[in-house]
MDAnalysis code that builds the backbone (N, CA, C; Angstrom):
import MDAnalysis as mda
import numpy as np

u = mda.Universe.empty(174, n_residues=58, atom_resindex=np.repeat(np.arange(58), 3), trajectory=True)
u.add_TopologyAttr("name", ["N", "CA", "C"] * 58)
u.add_TopologyAttr("resid", np.arange(1, 59))
u.add_TopologyAttr("resname", ["UNK", "UNK", "UNK", "UNK", "UNK", "UNK", "UNK", "UNK", "UNK", "UNK", "UNK", "UNK", "UNK", "UNK", "UNK", "UNK", "UNK", "UNK", "UNK", "UNK", "UNK", "UNK", "UNK", "UNK", "UNK", "UNK", "UNK", "UNK", "UNK", "UNK", "UNK", "UNK", "UNK", "UNK", "UNK", "UNK", "UNK", "UNK", "UNK", "UNK", "UNK", "UNK", "UNK", "UNK", "UNK", "UNK", "UNK", "UNK", "UNK", "UNK", "UNK", "UNK", "UNK", "UNK", "UNK", "UNK", "UNK", "UNK"])
u.atoms.positions = np.array([
    [20.113, 6.153, -23.062],
    [19.975, 5.097, -22.078],
    [18.606, 4.420, -22.180],
    [17.548, 5.230, -22.363],
    [16.206, 4.651, -22.450],
    [16.085, 3.766, -23.679],
    [16.697, 4.169, -24.788],
    [16.622, 3.348, -26.003],
    [17.207, 1.969, -25.761],
    [18.375, 1.924, -25.171],
    [19.044, 0.649, -24.912],
    [18.231, -0.198, -23.940],
    [17.704, 0.429, -22.903],
    [16.925, -0.310, -21.905],
    [15.666, -0.904, -22.529],
    [14.981, -0.117, -23.360],
    [13.762, -0.618, -24.007],
    [14.111, -1.719, -24.999],
    [15.146, -1.494, -25.815],
    [15.543, -2.496, -26.806],
    [15.903, -3.823, -26.162],
    [16.522, -3.777, -24.989],
    [16.960, -4.994, -24.296],
    [15.960, -5.488, -23.258],
    [14.810, -4.831, -23.185],
    [13.806, -5.150, -22.164],
    [14.424, -5.160, -20.774],
    [15.295, -4.205, -20.539],
    [15.995, -4.052, -19.262],
    [15.107, -3.246, -18.313],
    [14.333, -3.949, -17.522],
    [13.366, -3.277, -16.657],
    [14.053, -2.437, -15.585],
    [15.202, -2.870, -15.095],
    [15.928, -2.069, -14.104],
    [16.402, -0.759, -14.735],
    [16.909, -0.842, -15.953],
    [17.353, 0.361, -16.653],
    [16.197, 1.291, -16.954],
    [15.063, 0.728, -17.351],
    [13.885, 1.551, -17.631],
    [13.394, 2.222, -16.344],
    [13.414, 1.487, -15.235],
    [12.983, 2.067, -13.966],
    [13.917, 3.184, -13.536],
    [15.200, 3.024, -13.806],
    [16.159, 4.076, -13.477],
    [15.834, 5.351, -14.263],
    [15.477, 5.197, -15.525],
    [15.088, 6.356, -16.340],
    [13.822, 6.987, -15.767],
    [12.854, 6.165, -15.389],
    [11.612, 6.685, -14.809],
    [11.910, 7.475, -13.541],
    [12.797, 6.953, -12.708],
    [13.157, 7.648, -11.470],
    [13.822, 8.990, -11.773],
    [14.670, 9.014, -12.796],
    [15.329, 10.261, -13.183],
    [14.320, 11.263, -13.749],
    [13.366, 10.765, -14.542],
    [12.334, 11.653, -15.102],
    [11.491, 12.279, -13.993],
    [11.242, 11.511, -12.941],
    [10.436, 12.016, -11.823],
    [11.103, 13.207, -11.142],
    [12.416, 13.291, -11.224],
    [13.125, 14.394, -10.572],
    [13.283, 15.616, -11.484],
    [12.864, 15.473, -12.742],
    [12.973, 16.591, -13.694],
    [11.686, 17.411, -13.702],
    [11.820, 18.649, -14.104],
    [10.661, 19.530, -14.224],
    [10.393, 19.764, -15.706],
    [9.195, 19.409, -16.133],
    [8.773, 19.605, -17.515],
    [7.586, 20.555, -17.536],
    [7.381, 21.218, -18.656],
    [6.240, 22.120, -18.791],
    [5.424, 21.730, -20.015],
    [4.171, 22.103, -19.995],
    [3.289, 21.906, -21.140],
    [3.205, 20.461, -21.598],
    [3.303, 20.292, -22.917],
    [3.173, 18.966, -23.528],
    [4.280, 18.030, -23.066],
    [5.447, 18.571, -22.791],
    [6.563, 17.743, -22.319],
    [6.223, 17.082, -20.987],
    [5.521, 17.800, -20.135],
    [5.130, 17.262, -18.837],
    [4.210, 16.056, -19.013],
    [3.261, 16.169, -19.933],
    [2.328, 15.076, -20.182],
    [3.050, 13.870, -20.784],
    [3.978, 14.117, -21.710],
    [4.742, 13.019, -22.301],
    [5.591, 12.315, -21.245],
    [6.219, 13.081, -20.366],
    [7.045, 12.488, -19.314],
    [6.188, 11.619, -18.404],
    [5.019, 12.105, -18.035],
    [4.119, 11.321, -17.176],
    [3.695, 10.040, -17.876],
    [3.339, 10.142, -19.158],
    [2.930, 8.952, -19.903],
    [4.077, 7.957, -20.024],
    [5.298, 8.456, -20.226],
    [6.450, 7.569, -20.331],
    [6.715, 6.875, -18.992],
    [6.636, 7.604, -17.908],
    [6.821, 7.020, -16.582],
    [5.764, 5.938, -16.338],
    [4.513, 6.253, -16.667],
    [3.434, 5.270, -16.493],
    [3.677, 4.027, -17.341],
    [4.107, 4.226, -18.595],
    [4.356, 3.098, -19.490],
    [5.495, 2.233, -18.965],
    [6.537, 2.867, -18.434],
    [7.650, 2.111, -17.861],
    [7.165, 1.300, -16.673],
    [6.409, 1.921, -15.805],
    [5.935, 1.227, -14.605],
    [4.964, 0.103, -14.944],
    [4.262, 0.227, -16.084],
    [3.352, -0.829, -16.533],
    [4.058, -1.823, -17.451],
    [5.353, -1.608, -17.684],
    [6.169, -2.449, -18.556],
    [5.596, -2.541, -19.961],
    [5.055, -1.429, -20.457],
    [4.454, -1.365, -21.791],
    [5.483, -0.809, -22.771],
    [6.266, -1.702, -23.344],
    [7.356, -1.308, -24.235],
    [6.822, -0.597, -25.478],
    [5.675, -1.028, -25.999],
    [5.118, -0.402, -27.195],
    [4.803, 1.075, -26.959],
    [4.202, 1.388, -25.830],
    [3.891, 2.783, -25.506],
    [5.181, 3.555, -25.274],
    [6.155, 2.938, -24.617],
    [7.457, 3.596, -24.421],
    [8.047, 3.999, -25.766],
    [8.048, 3.068, -26.714],
    [8.605, 3.351, -28.036],
    [7.831, 4.457, -28.741],
    [6.520, 4.431, -28.605],
    [5.667, 5.449, -29.223],
    [5.981, 6.840, -28.666],
    [6.112, 6.955, -27.362],
    [6.405, 8.237, -26.724],
    [7.811, 8.685, -27.077],
    [8.753, 7.763, -27.048],
    [10.130, 8.114, -27.387],
    [10.199, 8.620, -28.829],
    [9.450, 7.990, -29.731],
    [9.436, 8.421, -31.126],
    [8.864, 9.829, -31.250],
    [7.812, 10.116, -30.492],
    [7.208, 11.457, -30.553],
    [8.141, 12.526, -29.994],
    [9.051, 12.099, -29.117],
    [10.044, 13.005, -28.517],
    [11.298, 13.104, -29.385],
    [11.398, 12.211, -30.376],
    [12.577, 12.206, -31.218],
    [13.780, 11.547, -30.564],
    [13.497, 10.640, -29.635],
    [14.572, 9.953, -28.906],
    [14.953, 8.699, -29.661],
])
């Protein structure tokens, strides 16, 4: 879902992913990546979103 939202610059879809990530529990490095992805979505920084998604293998 995040891939499609980022590819289409679908800000509502990206925000929905951010909201879902906020309800998940991550540990260690995953927690930091999730926070950075949420921040990038909220700042509408597609480049950072893609970078984080790539590091996650998404």
